[in-house]
C-alpha positions as CSV (number, residue, x, y, z in Angstrom):
1,M,0.0,0.0,0.0
2,S,1.3,3.4,-0.8
3,K,0.2,6.9,0.4
4,I,-0.9,9.2,-2.5
5,V,-1.6,12.9,-2.1
6,I,-3.7,14.6,-4.6
7,D,-3.6,18.4,-4.9
8,A,-7.2,19.2,-5.4
9,R,-7.1,22.9,-4.5
10,E,-9.2,23.6,-7.7
11,Y,-11.6,21.0,-6.8
12,S,-14.9,22.9,-7.3
13,T,-13.9,25.3,-10.1
14,S,-14.4,24.8,-13.9
15,T,-10.7,24.1,-14.3
16,G,-10.9,21.6,-11.4
17,R,-13.5,19.4,-13.1
18,Y,-10.6,17.3,-14.2
19,I,-9.2,16.4,-10.8
20,N,-12.7,16.2,-9.3
21,K,-13.6,13.5,-11.9
22,V,-10.3,11.6,-11.5
23,I,-10.9,11.4,-7.7
24,E,-14.6,10.3,-8.1
25,N,-13.6,7.5,-10.6
26,L,-10.5,6.5,-8.6
27,E,-12.7,5.8,-5.5
28,P,-14.3,2.6,-6.8
29,I,-11.3,1.0,-8.5
30,D,-8.5,1.5,-6.0
31,T,-9.0,-0.1,-2.5
32,Q,-5.3,-0.7,-1.9
33,N,-3.6,2.8,-1.8
34,E,-4.3,5.5,0.8
35,Y,-5.3,8.8,-0.6
36,L,-5.0,12.3,1.0
37,I,-7.1,14.9,-1.0
38,L,-5.9,18.5,-0.4
39,L,-8.7,20.9,-0.4
40,K,-9.3,24.7,0.2
41,D,-11.7,25.8,2.9
42,N,-14.9,25.8,1.0
43,D,-14.2,22.5,-0.7
44,Y,-13.1,20.8,2.5
45,N,-16.5,21.5,4.0
46,Q,-18.4,20.4,1.0
47,A,-16.4,17.4,-0.3
48,S,-17.2,13.9,0.8
49,F,-15.8,10.4,-0.3
50,T,-17.4,7.0,-0.1
51,N,-14.0,5.0,-0.2
52,P,-12.6,4.9,3.5
53,K,-9.2,5.0,2.1
54,F,-9.9,8.6,0.8
55,T,-9.3,11.3,3.3
56,K,-9.6,15.1,2.9
57,V,-6.9,17.4,4.2
58,L,-7.2,21.1,4.6
59,C,-4.8,23.1,2.4
60,P,-5.2,26.8,2.6
61,Y,-2.3,27.8,0.3
62,P,-3.5,29.8,-2.9
63,E,-1.9,29.3,-6.2
64,F,0.9,31.6,-7.3
65,S,1.6,32.8,-3.8
66,L,4.7,32.8,-1.5
67,S,2.8,30.6,0.9
68,E,2.4,28.1,-1.9
69,Q,6.1,28.0,-2.4
70,L,6.9,27.8,1.3
71,G,3.9,26.7,3.5
72,F,2.5,24.2,1.0
73,A,5.9,22.7,0.4
74,L,6.3,22.2,4.2
75,Q,2.8,20.6,4.5
76,L,3.7,18.2,1.7
77,Y,6.9,17.1,3.4
78,K,5.1,16.5,6.7
79,L,2.4,14.2,5.0
80,K,5.3,11.9,4.0
81,A,3.6,10.8,0.8
82,D,5.0,8.2,-1.5
83,L,3.6,10.1,-4.4
84,V,2.0,13.6,-4.9
85,H,-0.2,14.3,-7.8
86,F,-0.4,17.9,-8.7
87,G,-3.6,18.4,-10.6
88,M,-2.4,21.6,-12.3
89,T,1.0,23.1,-13.1
90,Q,1.1,25.3,-10.1
91,Q,3.3,23.7,-7.2
92,P,6.0,24.4,-4.8
93,L,9.5,24.5,-6.4
94,L,11.0,23.4,-3.1
95,Y,9.0,20.0,-3.1
96,L,11.6,17.6,-4.5
97,K,10.0,14.1,-3.7
98,R,8.3,11.8,-6.0
99,S,5.5,13.5,-8.0
100,V,3.2,13.4,-10.9
101,T,1.9,16.6,-12.7
102,T,-0.9,17.2,-15.0
103,V,-0.3,19.9,-17.6
104,H,-3.6,20.9,-19.4
105,D,-2.1,23.1,-21.9
106,L,0.4,26.0,-22.4
107,T,-2.2,28.7,-23.1
108,T,-1.1,30.8,-19.9
109,A,2.4,30.9,-21.3
110,R,1.3,32.5,-24.6
111,F,-1.8,34.6,-24.0
112,T,-2.5,37.5,-21.7
113,N,-5.6,38.1,-19.6
114,P,-6.9,41.8,-19.6
115,D,-9.2,41.0,-16.7
116,T,-6.3,41.0,-14.3
117,N,-3.6,43.7,-13.6
118,K,-1.3,43.8,-16.5
119,Y,2.0,43.7,-14.5
120,V,0.8,41.2,-12.0
121,F,-0.3,38.9,-14.8
122,L,2.9,39.2,-16.7
123,A,4.8,38.4,-13.5
124,K,2.8,35.4,-12.9
125,Q,3.1,34.3,-16.5
126,Q,6.9,34.3,-16.3
127,I,6.8,32.4,-13.0
128,Y,4.3,29.9,-14.8
129,K,7.0,29.4,-17.6
130,V,9.6,28.6,-15.1
131,V,7.4,26.3,-13.1
132,I,6.1,24.4,-16.0
133,R,9.6,23.6,-17.3
134,Y,10.9,22.8,-13.9
135,A,7.8,20.6,-13.0
136,A,8.1,18.7,-16.3
137,H,11.6,17.8,-15.5
138,K,11.3,17.0,-11.8
139,S,8.1,14.9,-12.0
140,K,8.3,11.2,-12.5
141,K,5.6,11.4,-15.0
142,V,3.6,14.2,-16.7
143,I,0.0,13.7,-17.6
144,V,-1.5,15.6,-20.6
145,P,-5.1,15.5,-22.0
146,S,-4.1,15.3,-25.8
147,K,-1.4,14.4,-28.2
148,Y,-1.2,18.0,-29.1
149,V,-0.4,19.1,-25.6
150,K,2.2,16.3,-25.3
151,D,4.0,17.5,-28.4
152,D,3.8,21.1,-27.4
153,L,5.1,20.4,-23.9
154,I,8.0,18.3,-25.2
155,N,9.0,21.2,-27.5
156,F,8.6,23.9,-24.8
157,S,10.3,22.1,-21.9
158,K,12.7,19.7,-23.8
159,V,11.4,16.9,-21.4
160,R,11.9,13.2,-22.5
161,Q,9.1,12.0,-24.6
162,K,8.5,8.7,-22.7
163,K,7.8,10.7,-19.5
164,V,4.7,12.3,-20.9
165,V,1.5,10.3,-20.9
166,V,-1.7,11.1,-22.7
167,T,-4.9,10.5,-20.8
168,Y,-7.9,11.8,-22.5
169,E,-10.6,13.5,-20.5
170,A,-14.4,13.1,-21.0
171,A,-17.8,14.9,-21.0
172,D,-20.7,13.6,-18.9
173,P,-24.3,14.3,-19.5
174,I,-25.6,17.1,-17.4
175,K,-27.9,15.5,-14.8
176,E,-29.8,18.6,-13.8
177,T,-33.2,19.0,-15.5
178,A,-33.1,21.2,-18.5
179,K,-34.3,24.8,-17.5
180,P,-35.4,27.1,-20.3
181,I,-34.1,30.7,-20.6
182,D,-37.3,32.7,-21.1
183,E,-35.9,35.4,-23.4
184,L,-34.6,32.7,-25.8
185,K,-37.6,30.3,-25.9
186,G,-38.9,29.8,-29.4
187,K,-35.9,31.8,-31.0
188,P,-33.2,30.4,-33.3
189,F,-29.8,30.8,-31.7
190,I,-26.2,29.7,-31.8
191,M,-24.1,29.6,-28.7
192,Y,-20.8,29.5,-26.9
193,I,-20.1,28.7,-23.2
194,G,-17.0,29.7,-21.3
195,R,-14.7,32.6,-20.6
196,S,-14.0,35.6,-22.6
197,T,-10.2,35.8,-22.5
198,P,-8.4,36.9,-25.7
199,H,-7.6,33.3,-26.8
200,K,-11.3,32.3,-26.8
201,N,-11.4,34.6,-29.9
202,L,-15.0,35.8,-29.2
203,W,-14.8,39.1,-31.1
204,R,-14.1,37.4,-34.4
205,L,-17.1,35.1,-33.7
206,V,-19.3,38.2,-33.0
207,E,-18.1,39.8,-36.3
208,A,-18.8,36.5,-38.3
209,F,-22.3,36.3,-36.6
210,D,-23.0,40.0,-37.7
211,S,-22.1,39.1,-41.2
212,L,-24.6,36.4,-41.3
213,K,-27.6,38.7,-40.4
214,G,-28.6,39.2,-44.1
215,L,-29.1,35.4,-44.4
216,Y,-30.5,34.9,-41.0
217,P,-32.0,38.1,-39.5
218,D,-33.8,36.3,-36.6
219,L,-30.7,34.4,-35.4
220,E,-29.2,35.2,-32.1
221,L,-25.8,34.6,-30.7
222,V,-25.8,33.4,-27.1
223,L,-22.5,34.0,-25.1
224,A,-22.8,32.2,-21.8
225,G,-20.5,32.9,-19.0
226,K,-20.1,35.0,-15.8
227,M,-19.8,38.7,-16.6
228,D,-16.2,39.5,-15.6
229,R,-14.3,42.4,-17.0
230,N,-13.5,40.7,-20.3
231,Y,-17.2,40.0,-21.0
232,L,-18.2,43.6,-20.0
233,D,-15.6,44.9,-22.4
234,L,-16.9,42.7,-25.1
235,E,-20.5,43.8,-24.4
236,R,-19.5,47.5,-24.7
237,R,-17.6,46.7,-27.9
238,V,-20.8,45.0,-29.4
239,S,-22.9,47.9,-28.3
240,S,-20.5,50.6,-29.8
241,N,-20.5,48.7,-33.1
242,N,-24.3,48.6,-33.1
243,I,-24.4,44.8,-33.4
244,S,-27.7,43.4,-32.5
245,G,-28.8,39.9,-31.5
246,V,-25.9,39.2,-29.2
247,V,-27.2,37.9,-25.8
248,F,-25.0,37.9,-22.7
249,T,-26.5,35.5,-20.2
250,D,-24.1,36.1,-17.3
251,Y,-23.7,33.1,-14.9
252,I,-26.1,30.1,-15.9
253,S,-27.1,27.0,-14.0
254,D,-26.4,23.5,-15.2
255,G,-30.0,23.2,-16.0
256,E,-29.9,26.3,-18.2
257,L,-26.7,25.2,-19.8
258,R,-28.3,21.9,-20.8
259,W,-31.3,23.6,-22.3
260,L,-29.0,25.7,-24.4
261,Y,-27.2,22.7,-25.6
262,E,-30.4,21.0,-26.4
263,N,-32.0,23.9,-28.2
264,C,-29.3,25.7,-30.1
265,R,-29.0,25.5,-33.8
266,A,-25.1,24.9,-33.3
267,Y,-22.4,25.2,-30.7
268,I,-19.6,27.4,-31.9
269,F,-16.1,27.1,-30.4
270,P,-13.7,29.7,-32.1
271,S,-10.7,29.3,-29.5
272,L,-7.2,29.9,-30.6
273,S,-5.7,27.6,-28.0
274,E,-7.2,24.5,-26.2
275,G,-5.7,21.4,-24.4
276,F,-8.8,19.3,-24.7
277,G,-11.9,21.2,-25.7
278,L,-14.3,19.9,-23.1
279,P,-17.3,22.3,-23.9
280,G,-17.6,21.1,-27.5
281,L,-17.6,17.4,-26.4
282,E,-20.2,18.3,-23.8
283,A,-22.3,20.0,-26.5
284,M,-22.0,16.7,-28.6
285,V,-23.3,14.7,-25.6
286,H,-26.5,16.9,-25.7
287,R,-27.0,16.5,-29.4
288,A,-25.7,20.0,-30.4
289,P,-23.9,20.1,-33.8
290,V,-20.4,21.5,-33.3
291,V,-18.7,24.2,-35.5
292,S,-15.1,24.5,-34.3
293,S,-11.8,26.1,-34.7
294,N,-9.2,23.9,-36.5
295,N,-6.5,25.1,-34.0
296,T,-4.3,23.2,-31.6
297,C,-6.0,19.9,-30.3
298,L,-9.5,20.3,-31.4
299,P,-9.4,18.3,-34.6
300,E,-7.7,15.5,-32.6
301,I,-10.5,15.5,-30.1
302,Y,-13.5,16.1,-32.2
303,G,-12.5,14.1,-35.3
304,D,-15.3,13.9,-37.9
305,A,-17.7,15.4,-35.5
306,A,-17.3,19.1,-36.2
307,R,-17.4,21.4,-39.1
308,Y,-14.1,23.3,-38.9
309,F,-12.9,26.8,-39.7
310,D,-9.9,29.0,-39.6
311,P,-10.3,30.9,-36.3
312,L,-8.3,33.9,-37.7
313,D,-10.6,34.4,-40.6
314,K,-14.1,35.7,-39.7
315,Q,-15.3,34.8,-43.2
316,S,-14.2,31.3,-42.6
317,I,-16.1,31.3,-39.4
318,A,-19.2,32.7,-41.0
319,S,-19.1,30.2,-43.8
320,A,-18.8,27.2,-41.5
321,I,-21.8,28.4,-39.4
322,A,-23.9,29.0,-42.5
323,D,-23.1,25.6,-43.9
324,V,-24.5,24.0,-40.7
325,L,-27.4,26.3,-40.4
326,G,-28.4,25.8,-44.2
327,N,-27.8,22.2,-44.5
328,E,-30.1,19.9,-42.3
329,K,-28.5,16.7,-43.5
330,L,-25.0,18.1,-42.4
331,R,-26.4,19.2,-39.1
332,E,-28.0,15.7,-38.5
333,K,-24.7,14.0,-39.5
334,L,-22.8,16.1,-37.1
335,I,-25.2,15.4,-34.3
336,A,-24.8,11.7,-35.0
337,N,-21.1,11.8,-35.3
338,G,-20.9,13.9,-32.1
339,K,-22.8,11.3,-30.1
340,R,-20.5,8.6,-31.2
341,R,-17.4,10.7,-30.8
342,A,-18.3,11.7,-27.2
343,A,-19.0,8.1,-26.3
344,N,-15.3,7.3,-27.2
345,Y,-14.2,9.1,-24.0
346,S,-14.9,8.2,-20.3
347,W,-13.7,9.5,-17.0
348,Q,-13.6,5.8,-15.8
349,R,-10.9,5.2,-18.4
350,T,-9.2,8.5,-17.4
351,A,-9.0,7.3,-13.8
352,A,-7.8,3.9,-14.7
353,E,-5.1,5.3,-16.9
354,T,-4.1,7.8,-14.2
355,L,-3.9,4.9,-11.7
356,A,-1.5,3.1,-14.1
357,V,0.6,6.3,-14.1
358,Y,0.7,6.3,-10.3
359,N,1.8,2.7,-10.3
360,G,4.4,3.4,-12.8
361,A,5.7,6.4,-11.0
362,L,5.8,4.4,-7.7
């Protein structure tokens, strides 16, 4: 029996869904090893585990902080783990014992985020580049969610190829009952769900949508996501350019998201950089045809289940959307292919492959 510590400080966040699902699906398959799950205050009070070998441990150290580098490192040494799994790149540089790190993508190393202080973000970005290279070399194994990220990480960090292991993620059906959004009932719309950071490329999507108005005057574009500063800036830009038909939902529940997927004419994913592309796969689960960027990992993950476009060309985006809206046979084909494609991925397999990585590292 080994003692395995899992850094789950992002447990309840959107980016933490990965580590949440890995833990959930490790519980029923590993009754041998002892697991210590590190959680922040709110998650510590909320999380519960059915496997008696899984124990939660309070971990109050925020990412990208001095306390992460010092206090968190000290906590890890005191836990005397045989293996630590860092569910994201952020980790204490001073922790030198056996570890596994999951690297989701290198987006943070390449794109800025206007929603944060420019100088603070640039400082964090430089730290991130150092940490990702260092973590890749000091970890026994590095887990990535796609072959694209594997190749990208190897080129970026010069780490040995055999150290990097691809474990694909998955999309589960939303369990919450579909809840209609009143202002959209009975209206034709296309949608996007997620953040509005620059690499998500939403302004080009808005421009492409606006160019479709002549063909589809009643069509609306739904942008679903919490109204942070990036979304507010985008909303102002839409207004100042007199573009009509763009709906900003702000935060929505899982039930509302399910309803959007099930009622949209298409799910549009214009991103410039992704490590796996979970929202598009989730849309496929709920029978939404996917129109996607052809960048980074997305063709690898979606295969023949998406209509692709060049995300740097607004006309290419508009043409791809128009193809799906105007061709019901293509739309139905994408829906059918999407259901099959999404079924190829499962969190159970992700957890089993992660356990195999643990055993290899141990």
